[in-house]
ZAMARGU-4260 file (C-alpha; in steps of 0.2 Angstrom, whole numbers, plus 5000, padded with zeros to 4 digits):
<rodrens>
0) 4789/4927/5314 | 4795/4944/5317 | 4812/4942/5309 | 4805/4937/5292 | 4793/4952/5293
5) 4807/4964/5297 | 4817/4957/5282 | 4802/4960/5271 | 4800/4978/5277 | 4818/4981/5273
10) 4816/4974/5255 | 4801/4985/5253 | 4810/5000/5259 | 4825/4997/5247 | 4813/4994/5232
15) 4804/5010/5236 | 4820/5019/5235 | 4825/5012/5219 | 4809/5013/5209 | 4805/5032/5209
20) 4792/5040/5198 | 4799/5046/5182 | 4793/5063/5184 | 4785/5072/5199 | 4782/5090/5199
25) 4776/5091/5217 | 4786/5086/5232 | 4780/5070/5241 | 4768/5072/5255 | 4773/5070/5274
30) 4762/5055/5275 | 4771/5047/5261 | 4788/5051/5269 | 4782/5043/5285 | 4776/5027/5278
35) 4792/5021/5270 | 4789/5003/5274 | 4775/5001/5261 | 4779/4997/5243 | 4777/5012/5231
40) 4775/5009/5213 | 4781/5022/5200 | 4768/5034/5193 | 4766/5031/5175 | 4761/5046/5164
45) 4750/5037/5150 | 4750/5052/5139 | 4769/5054/5140 | 4770/5035/5137 | 4759/5036/5122
50) 4769/5050/5114 | 4785/5041/5117 | 4778/5025/5109 | 4772/5034/5094 | 4789/5043/5091
55) 4798/5026/5093 | 4787/5017/5081 | 4789/5030/5068 | 4808/5030/5070 | 4809/5011/5069
60) 4799/5011/5054 | 4810/5024/5045 | 4826/5016/5052 | 4830/5031/5062 | 4839/5023/5077
65) 4856/5030/5082 | 4870/5028/5095 | 4883/5040/5101 | 4898/5037/5111 | 4906/5053/5118
70) 4901/5070/5122 | 4892/5076/5106 | 4877/5086/5112 | 4876/5095/5095 | 4875/5079/5085
75) 4862/5072/5097 | 4851/5087/5096 | 4852/5088/5077 | 4847/5069/5075 | 4833/5071/5088
80) 4826/5086/5078 | 4826/5075/5062 | 4815/5062/5071 | 4829/5050/5076 | 4829/5040/5093
85) 4844/5036/5102 | 4849/5018/5108 | 4861/5023/5122 | 4878/5014/5122 | 4886/5008/5139
90) 4894/5022/5148 | 4912/5022/5154 | 4916/5029/5171 | 4929/5043/5173 | 4942/5031/5181
95) 4940/5018/5167 | 4942/5032/5154 | 4957/5039/5162 | 4965/5022/5163 | 4961/5018/5145
100) 4969/5035/5139 | 4985/5031/5149 | 4986/5014/5141 | 4983/5021/5124 | 4997/5034/5127
105) 5009/5021/5133 | 5004/5008/5119 | 5006/5021/5105 | 4995/5012/5093 | 4998/5017/5075
110) 4980/5018/5072 | 4976/5030/5087 | 4966/5046/5085 | 4978/5061/5083 | 4968/5074/5093
115) 4961/5078/5110 | 4943/5073/5107 | 4942/5064/5124 | 4951/5079/5133 | 4935/5089/5137
120) 4932/5095/5154 | 4913/5090/5155 | 4909/5072/5156 | 4895/5066/5144 | 4885/5060/5159
125) 4883/5078/5165 | 4878/5084/5147 | 4865/5071/5145 | 4857/5075/5162 | 4854/5093/5157
130) 4847/5088/5140 | 4835/5075/5148 | 4827/5081/5164 | 4812/5071/5164 | 4820/5055/5157
135) 4810/5055/5141 | 4825/5050/5131 | 4829/5036/5143 | 4812/5029/5141 | 4813/5029/5122
140) 4830/5022/5123 | 4823/5007/5133 | 4810/5005/5120 | 4823/5003/5106 | 4835/4992/5115
145) 4831/4977/5104 | 4831/4987/5088 | 4845/4988/5075 | 4856/5004/5076 | 4857/5013/5059
150) 4868/5027/5063 | 4884/5027/5074 | 4894/5042/5080 | 4909/5037/5091 | 4925/5045/5097
155) 4936/5030/5092 | 4935/5020/5077 | 4938/5003/5086 | 4922/5006/5096 | 4912/4998/5081
160) 4918/4984/5070 | 4915/4989/5052 | 4915/4971/5047 | 4900/4967/5056 | 4889/4981/5050
165) 4876/4979/5037 | 4875/4990/5021 | 4861/5001/5028 | 4871/5005/5044 | 4881/5021/5044
170) 4896/5025/5055 | 4908/5040/5056 | 4924/5031/5054 | 4934/5021/5041 | 4945/5006/5045
175) 4963/5008/5044 | 4963/5027/5042 | 4979/5028/5053 | 4989/5026/5037 | 4988/5045/5035
180) 4981/5051/5052 | 4998/5047/5061 | 5014/5055/5059 | 5023/5039/5053 | 5009/5035/5040
185) 5009/5053/5033 | 5028/5053/5032 | 5028/5036/5022 | 5013/5039/5011 | 5018/5056/5004
190) 5034/5049/4997 | 5024/5039/4984 | 5015/5055/4978 | 5024/5054/4962 | 5015/5039/4957
195) 4998/5048/4959 | 5001/5066/4954 | 5014/5076/4946 | 5018/5085/4962 | 5033/5086/4974
200) 5028/5083/4993 | 5043/5095/4998 | 5033/5110/4992 | 5019/5107/5005 | 5026/5095/5018
205) 5042/5097/5028 | 5055/5084/5026 | 5052/5069/5038 | 5061/5053/5042 | 5058/5038/5053
210) 5072/5036/5065 | 5067/5018/5069 | 5072/5012/5051 | 5091/5011/5049 | 5092/5017/5031
215) 5081/5032/5035 | 5091/5036/5050 | 5107/5037/5039 | 5097/5048/5027 | 5092/5060/5041
220) 5110/5061/5047 | 5115/5066/5029 | 5101/5079/5028 | 5106/5086/5045 | 5124/5089/5039
225) 5119/5096/5022 | 5106/5108/5031 | 5120/5113/5042 | 5130/5118/5027 | 5116/5128/5019
230) 5113/5136/5036 | 5131/5141/5038 | 5130/5149/5020 | 5114/5159/5025 | 5122/5164/5041
235) 5137/5171/5032 | 5126/5181/5019 | 5115/5188/5033 | 5130/5194/5044 | 5139/5201/5029
240) 5125/5209/5019 | 5114/5213/5034 | 5099/5202/5029 | 5089/5194/5043 | 5097/5203/5057
245) 5081/5212/5061 | 5072/5196/5063 | 5085/5188/5075 | 5088/5203/5086 | 5070/5208/5087
250) 5065/5191/5095 | 5080/5189/5106 | 5075/5196/5123 | 5082/5183/5134 | 5097/5186/5145
255) 5107/5173/5135 | 5105/5183/5120 | 5112/5198/5129 | 5128/5188/5133 | 5129/5181/5116
260) 5137/5197/5109 | 5150/5198/5122 | 5154/5180/5119 | 5155/5183/5101 | 5169/5196/5103
265) 5178/5186/5116 | 5179/5169/5107 | 5192/5165/5095 | 5188/5165/5076 | 5183/5150/5067
270) 5194/5147/5052 | 5187/5150/5035 | 5189/5132/5029 | 5172/5129/5036 | 5165/5139/5022
275) 5175/5130/5009 | 5169/5114/5015 | 5151/5119/5015 | 5152/5125/4997 | 5160/5109/4992
280) 5146/5099/5000 | 5133/5110/4992 | 5141/5108/4975 | 5141/5089/4977 | 5123/5090/4981
285) 5119/5100/4966 | 5129/5088/4955 | 5119/5073/4962 | 5103/5082/4957 | 5109/5086/4940
290) 5116/5068/4938 | 5133/5075/4935 | 5141/5062/4947 | 5136/5046/4937 | 5154/5045/4930
295) 5162/5046/4947 | 5168/5029/4953 | 5160/5020/4967 | 5177/5019/4976 | 5179/5038/4977
300) 5181/5044/4994 | 5167/5055/5001 | 5169/5074/5002 | 5172/5074/5021 | 5177/5060/5032
305) 5169/5056/5049 | 5182/5066/5058 | 5180/5081/5047 | 5161/5080/5049 | 5163/5080/5067
310) 5175/5095/5067 | 5163/5104/5054 | 5148/5102/5065 | 5157/5108/5080 | 5162/5124/5071
315) 5145/5126/5065 | 5138/5126/5082 | 5150/5139/5088 | 5146/5150/5073 | 5127/5149/5074
320) 5122/5145/5092 | 5137/5153/5101 | 5139/5168/5089 | 5157/5166/5085 | 5163/5175/5069
325) 5171/5167/5054 | 5188/5172/5049 | 5188/5183/5032 | 5170/5178/5030 | 5166/5193/5019
330) 5177/5187/5005 | 5165/5172/5003 | 5149/5182/5004 | 5147/5182/4985 | 5150/5164/4982
335) 5139/5159/4997 | 5125/5170/4989 | 5127/5162/4972 | 5126/5145/4979 | 5111/5149/4989
340) 5102/5156/4973 | 5105/5139/4964 | 5099/5129/4979 | 5083/5139/4980 | 5078/5133/4963
345) 5079/5114/4968 | 5075/5116/4987 | 5058/5124/4990 | 5061/5122/5009 | 5077/5133/5010
350) 5068/5149/5014 | 5059/5141/5029 | 5074/5131/5035 | 5083/5146/5044 | 5100/5145/5051
355) 5098/5135/5067 | 5095/5118/5060 | 5081/5114/5072 | 5071/5098/5070 | 5055/5093/5079
360) 5054/5075/5086 | 5037/5067/5087 | 5030/5050/5093 | 5022/5041/5079 | 5004/5041/5084
365) 5002/5051/5100 | 4990/5066/5100 | 4987/5083/5108 | 5006/5087/5107 | 5011/5073/5119
370) 5030/5069/5118 | 5034/5082/5105 | 5050/5092/5107 | 5062/5103/5097 | 5080/5099/5097
375) 5094/5107/5087 | 5109/5096/5090 | 5112/5080/5081 | 5119/5070/5096 | 5105/5075/5107
380) 5092/5068/5094 | 5101/5052/5092 | 5103/5050/5110 | 5085/5053/5114 | 5079/5041/5101
385) 5091/5027/5106 | 5085/5028/5124 | 5069/5019/5120 | 5073/5002/5111 | 5054/4998/5109
390) 5050/5014/5099 | 5066/5010/5089 | 5060/4993/5085 | 5042/4998/5080 | 5048/5014/5070
395) 5037/5025/5080 | 5048/5040/5081 | 5048/5053/5067 | 5059/5068/5065 | 5053/5082/5055
400) 5062/5098/5049 | 5055/5113/5059 | 5049/5128/5050 | 5061/5141/5058 | 5054/5156/5048
405) 5035/5155/5048 | 5023/5169/5046 | 5021/5178/5063 | 5006/5188/5069 | 5013/5202/5080
410) 5029/5192/5084 | 5019/5176/5089 | 5018/5159/5081 | 5001/5152/5076 | 4994/5137/5066
415) 4978/5134/5057 | 4965/5121/5060 | 4955/5116/5045 | 4941/5103/5043 | 4937/5092/5029
420) 4925/5078/5026 | 4927/5061/5016 | 4911/5053/5011 | 4918/5039/5000 | 4935/5032/4995
425) 4929/5025/4978 | 4927/5037/4970 | 4937/5047/4982 | 4925/5061/4988 | 4932/5076/4998
430) 4922/5090/5006 | 4931/5106/5012 | 4924/5117/5025 | 4924/5136/5021 | 4929/5141/5039
435) 4944/5138/5050 | 4952/5146/5065 | 4969/5151/5071 | 4978/5145/5087 | 4991/5156/5095
440) 5005/5152/5107 | 5005/5161/5124 | 5024/5166/5122 | 5032/5177/5109 | 5042/5168/5096
445) 5060/5165/5099 | 5073/5152/5092 | 5084/5155/5108 | 5072/5144/5118 | 5064/5128/5112
450) 5051/5127/5125 | 5034/5120/5120 | 5025/5135/5126 | 5033/5145/5111 | 5033/5132/5097
455) 5018/5121/5100 | 5001/5129/5097 | 4989/5115/5102 | 4976/5121/5114 | 4978/5106/5125
460) 4996/5113/5128 | 4994/5131/5128 | 4979/5131/5140 | 4991/5126/5154 | 5001/5143/5152
465) 4997/5161/5155 | 4999/5173/5141 | 5016/5182/5141 | 5016/5201/5146 | 5027/5204/5131
470) 5014/5199/5119 | 5005/5212/5108 | 4989/5219/5114 | 4979/5214/5099 | 4981/5196/5102
475) 4966/5187/5110 | 4967/5181/5128 | 4959/5164/5123 | 4973/5162/5109 | 4961/5160/5095
480) 4956/5170/5079 | 4943/5166/5066 | 4948/5166/5048 | 4938/5182/5046 | 4949/5191/5058
485) 4964/5184/5049 | 4958/5190/5033 | 4955/5207/5040 | 4974/5207/5046 | 4980/5203/5029
490) 4969/5217/5022 | 4978/5229/5033 | 4995/5222/5027 | 4989/5224/5009 | 4989/5205/5006
495) 4970/5201/5007 | 4969/5194/4990 | 4981/5180/4994 | 4970/5172/5006 | 4958/5166/4992
500) 4972/5165/4979 | 4986/5156/4989 | 4981/5150/5006 | 4965/5141/5003 | 4970/5133/4986
505) 4986/5127/4994 | 4977/5119/5009 | 4965/5110/4997 | 4978/5104/4986 | 4988/5097/5001
510) 4973/5088/5008 | 4969/5080/4991 | 4987/5074/4988 | 4988/5066/5006 | 4972/5057/5003
515) 4977/5051/4986 | 4992/5042/4993 | 4982/5033/5006 | 4967/5028/4995 | 4973/5010/4992
520) 4977/5007/5011 | 4960/5013/5019 | 4947/5000/5021 | 4932/5009/5015 | 4914/5004/5015
525) 4898/5011/5008 | 4888/5022/5020 | 4903/5027/5031 | 4910/5044/5032 | 4923/5053/5043
530) 4927/5071/5048 | 4946/5076/5049 | 4955/5090/5056 | 4971/5096/5047 | 4984/5107/5054
535) 4994/5120/5043 | 5007/5133/5046 | 5010/5147/5034 | 5027/5153/5027 | 5032/5171/5025
540) 5026/5170/5007 | 5009/5163/5014 | 5012/5146/5007 | 5003/5133/5018 | 5013/5119/5025
545) 5004/5103/5030 | 5009/5098/5048 | 4998/5083/5052 | 4980/5076/5049 | 4970/5072/5064
550) 4956/5059/5066 | 4941/5063/5077 | 4945/5081/5079 | 4941/5090/5095 | 4923/5097/5096
555) 4924/5103/5114 | 4919/5121/5116 | 4935/5127/5124 | 4932/5145/5119 | 4917/5155/5112
560) 4925/5154/5094 | 4926/5135/5095 | 4909/5133/5103 | 4901/5142/5088 | 4912/5134/5074
565) 4912/5116/5081 | 4893/5116/5082 | 4891/5122/5064 | 4903/5109/5057 | 4894/5095/5066
570) 4877/5101/5060 | 4884/5103/5042 | 4891/5086/5042 | 4874/5079/5045 | 4867/5089/5031
575) 4880/5081/5019 | 4879/5063/5025 | 4860/5062/5029 | 4850/5076/5021 | 4860/5074/5004
580) 4856/5056/5003 | 4838/5059/5002 | 4839/5075/4992 | 4854/5079/4980 | 4850/5097/4980
585) 4850/5099/4999 | 4859/5113/5007 | 4877/5107/5013 | 4881/5121/5024 | 4899/5127/5024
590) 4905/5111/5016 | 4910/5112/4998 | 4914/5098/4986 | 4932/5100/4980 | 4937/5083/4973
595) 4928/5068/4966 | 4938/5055/4958 | 4932/5046/4943 | 4925/5029/4949 | 4935/5014/4947
600) 4927/4998/4941 | 4929/4984/4953 | 4926/4967/4945 | 4912/4957/4952 | 4916/4942/4963
605) 4909/4926/4956 | 4917/4914/4967 | 4931/4902/4965 | 4931/4895/4948 | 4948/4888/4943
610) 4952/4880/4926 | 4968/4872/4921 | 4971/4868/4903 | 4985/4859/4895 | 4990/4843/4886
615) 4995/4827/4895 | 5014/4821/4894 | 5016/4803/4889 | 5031/4794/4895 | 5040/4786/4880
620) 5040/4767/4880 | 5057/4759/4882 | 5063/4748/4867 | 5061/4729/4869 | 5075/4720/4876
625) 5083/4710/4863 | 5098/4698/4863 | 5110/4703/4849 | 5113/4687/4838 | 5127/4688/4826
630) 5122/4685/4808 | 5132/4673/4797 | 5133/4679/4780 | 5127/4668/4766 | 5139/4660/4753
635) 5128/4666/4739 | 5117/4681/4738 | 5111/4693/4725 | 5125/4705/4722 | 5122/4723/4718
640) 5118/4727/4700 | 5132/4733/4689 | 5129/4748/4678 | 5124/4740/4661 | 5111/4740/4648
645) 5092/4738/4652 | 5093/4719/4650 | 5106/4716/4664 | 5095/4720/4679 | 5101/4705/4688
650) 5119/4699/4688 | 5124/4683/4680 | 5131/4671/4693 | 5136/4653/4689 | 5130/4640/4701
655) 5141/4625/4705 | 5135/4609/4696 | 5126/4618/4682 | 5128/4611/4664 | 5139/4620/4653
660) 5130/4631/4640 | 5114/4632/4652 | 5107/4649/4654 | 5115/4658/4668 | 5103/4659/4683
665) 5104/4666/4700 | 5103/4653/4714 | 5096/4656/4731 | 5106/4647/4745 | 5107/4649/4764
670) 5113/4640/4779 | 5101/4630/4790 | 5090/4641/4800 | 5098/4657/4795 | 5090/4671/4786
675) 5098/4678/4771 | 5097/4696/4766 | 5091/4698/4748 | 5094/4714/4739 | 5085/4718/4723
680) 5092/4731/4712 | 5084/4742/4700 | 5093/4751/4687 | 5086/4767/4679 | 5089/4773/4662
685) 5100/4787/4668 | 5111/4774/4676 | 5107/4778/4694 | 5107/4762/4705 | 5095/4761/4720
690) 5093/4747/4732 | 5079/4742/4743 | 5080/4730/4758 | 5063/4721/4760 | 5056/4722/4778
695) 5056/4703/4779 | 5075/4701/4777 | 5078/4708/4795 | 5088/4697/4807 | 5079/4688/4821
700) 5086/4680/4837 | 5091/4663/4837 | 5077/4650/4839 | 5064/4662/4832 | 5057/4661/4815
705) 5051/4676/4807 | 5032/4677/4803 | 5030/4681/4785 | 5018/4694/4780 | 5011/4684/4765
710) 5002/4668/4768 | 5011/4660/4754 | 5027/4660/4765 | 5025/4645/4777 | 5039/4635/4786
715) 5043/4618/4779 | 5036/4604/4791 | 5050/4592/4786 | 5065/4594/4796 | 5075/4583/4785
720) 5074/4596/4771 | 5085/4610/4773 | 5079/4625/4762 | 5091/4635/4753 | 5083/4652/4758
725) 5066/4660/4762 | 5051/4658/4751 | 5048/4674/4742 | 5033/4680/4732 | 5042/4684/4717
730) 5027/4690/4706 | 5032/4708/4703 | 5042/4720/4713 | 5039/4738/4711 | 5046/4753/4720
735) 5030/4763/4718 | 5016/4750/4720 | 5024/4737/4732 | 5020/4719/4730 | 5009/4715/4715
740) 4999/4700/4712 | 4998/4690/4696 | 4984/4701/4690 | 4994/4716/4691 | 5008/4715/4679
745) 5021/4728/4678 | 5017/4741/4664 | 5033/4747/4657 | 5024/4760/4646 | 5017/4769/4662
750) 5035/4769/4669 | 5047/4773/4655 | 5061/4776/4667 | 5061/4759/4675 | 5063/4742/4667
755) 5062/4725/4676 | 5070/4709/4671 | 5058/4694/4669 | 5058/4683/4684 | 5048/4668/4677
760) 5063/4656/4678 | 5065/4660/4697 | 5047/4656/4700 | 5048/4639/4691 | 5064/4635/4701
765) 5055/4639/4718 | 5040/4629/4713 | 5051/4614/4708 | 5059/4615/4725 | 5042/4615/4734
770) 5035/4600/4725 | 5047/4588/4734 | 5041/4595/4751 | 5024/4587/4756 | 5012/4598/4766
775) 5018/4614/4758 | 5004/4624/4750 | 5008/4628/4733 | 5006/4646/4727 | 4992/4649/4715
</rodrens>
């Protein structure tokens, strides 16, 4: 009996440790600590329970139940201030989140988020514990665990399946938005911009190619070679005329740069034929743009062979990267400058290309700068990409022209993070945020080193480096500026008006163009919205260049500037998607509507109702099978009429055995059981002869007797009598009226053009023949 009691005491002790009071302001007494074996029930605060129940009932009635997945304390606080109650989603442990992030990085999904939203240092659990010290929100969350969630805010779009949502539910993601939030998707979509707007993507998006596609790989190789030619021409002009030397020398502080001048003097000169080849390639490119090469035969050999290209690229590396001089290059300076002036009119990226021909390689869908590197040699680019056959097969690698001459602030590179909000895709509705911030690199800008600490400005990369001692003193230690600070810098340079006149309109136009090309690919739904972060770089002329668009932009307060701006953009997002739904005149904060497309009418789906109309096709009947029977001609028949007077309609024919002097009569004779063909001839006054074959004179097979159409035509029952021919109703025959009876005589007055001989003697002869045949019905 003692053992069961001991187990019961242990169970009571465990239960007392699990069920603690939700809120106790005073420490437990010593007596309570001593008596741990007794079951202790949680202390329920009835007033707090009633208050929570009232808030929950009101929220459920107004459909204000939300769920958030991720560290978004600002969104939680803003929703709770509006009377919303959270239905907390299952939490993921740190190990599970880290393993999932590694798998996502290896899988390289095309629909992955392109920013470091899950790269925060603080876990969501720690933030929630600070916000809910007395477990009040946990209590309300348990009360709504069986209620429907009407608002979802998640880090990843695949957390919630949009296809299962009802129309009154809202979520902060659109399905299939990776068509423009990945490097591959943005690269492919902007090529079709000409079908949506009269704009050229080369004016705001650097040239980009998919190295996994074989055709684009060859196009990239041609672009690399052509860029090498234009870079060589720029190098000749800058060295001869002294342009751009300040830029190159001021940023070359490395020991390699100090040895370059000595190497330039010691190396042998490059022949001037490289300039001539570069001019020929550029001229051929201009002819293709002007369609002057349409008359060139397809069999014409290219300008340079593969061996000549290899030799040219080698000499180009020696001139640009090693600093070797070109023989008699000053003689070609004017020709090179004239060609560059022509190329600037058709190549808007020529001013930012530079002379080093550097390209940046990016994995198709990785975020936070992972796997990005800068390369300036063609063989290294192809070798790097060919090393991973999986990425080649899936076309995940993209190569983009690097902007070698961007706008620098105190000799340091920077980029701009700009937010925009999409609340609908039909009609396309875009909200642009009026604030942004700049991100600096920790090292001075230099093209002599291609390290990521110099050329990549992502905070997830730069936070691992210490700022260089060679940086300007006015640059911030946290590597971030607000847009107000940047505008103040432009004011000092005398270019303050260009921010509102060139930079902001250029960023807005680039965002609109990028979304227009993806409008038909995104799976949109009513009630959804999404906040995006776009990265821009500025050229020396302050032209904005779109680098990429990120889904789920980071909202982690990494610096004091981002803590303030990220909180403001989250609160303003809720103003647009929630407050404005109830009141169209509600304040939208820093968001401004920059584009709203005309709605496109979508036909209503009425179900499957197919209708096929047509006419039936009838198969023709085959003709009846008949055995041909030869017809023996009769010895006597009615011959054709000879052209004569009106009274000679029938020919005169003597019959054997007729008395001399008797009137000439036609005699009908035939062979036994043979059908004769009787032809009656009519003679017109004009002398034109026409013949008609009666339908009853057709031949029939042997053994078959034709059935007469007239009841007067009956076969003879006496087989001993052999008729001389068929029995014909010879009352009156007319072409117009057919067979006429005795009551319808032929009126010659009504037909003055036709005359018919009297046939009464023929009728008498036929009747005489029938009188001797008993059983034959006499005609009336």
